[in-house]
C-alpha positions, 0 to 999 in steps of 0.5 A: 909209399914212404919209409924215410931213414937216415944215416949213412951205412957201410954194408945195404940193408932193406925196409921192409914195409907191409902193405897194410893201413897201419904199415910196419917196417922191418929194418935191417943193415944197421939203418934208423928209420925216422918217420912213419911208415906208409904203405901205398894205398888204393880204393877201388869202386865196385859193385857188391859182388863184382871180382877184381882181378889185381895186378902190378905192372912193373914186373915184381920190381920198381927202381927210385931214382935220385935227381943227381945220381943214385939209385933204389929198388923196393922188390917184393911186392905184397898186397894186403885187402879190406873189404873183397875175398879171395876168389879160386884163392886168390890166385890169377894175376899176381895181385889176384882176383876178389870179390868186392864184400862191402855193401857200398862198394868202396874198397881199399888196399894197400902195397907194401916191398921191400927198400933195398938200401946199397951201401953209402947210399946218398941221401934225398927223394928218390921217386919211383913208379908204381903201375897197378892194373885191375880188371873189373870181370 
């Protein structure tokens, strides 16, 4: 996920990023977005009709750290799917159970979420780790 913003605000704000190839950012709190909104993109390769379970392993929150101090969190993680159909309403692991529909077995999914920006958030590059677990059934 690569939303970027500028201007330190005296109030907290959020950037909500949709999980899609062409992501959309929704901004609150007087933040000014600069640059393109890009959600995290993943590809899976299996066989047509394989069942796939997808789970994020961060407990729903990713902590982003800035060298020299400063943190933000990404929460409310969501998934967008291409080339797969939900199985049992996609119930199961938190990102669901899916069946591969493509003839070549290559599918994609995107992860979006809400970046929580604190009031007077320090500028800089923040990094964190998102862990995704894939299980073929």
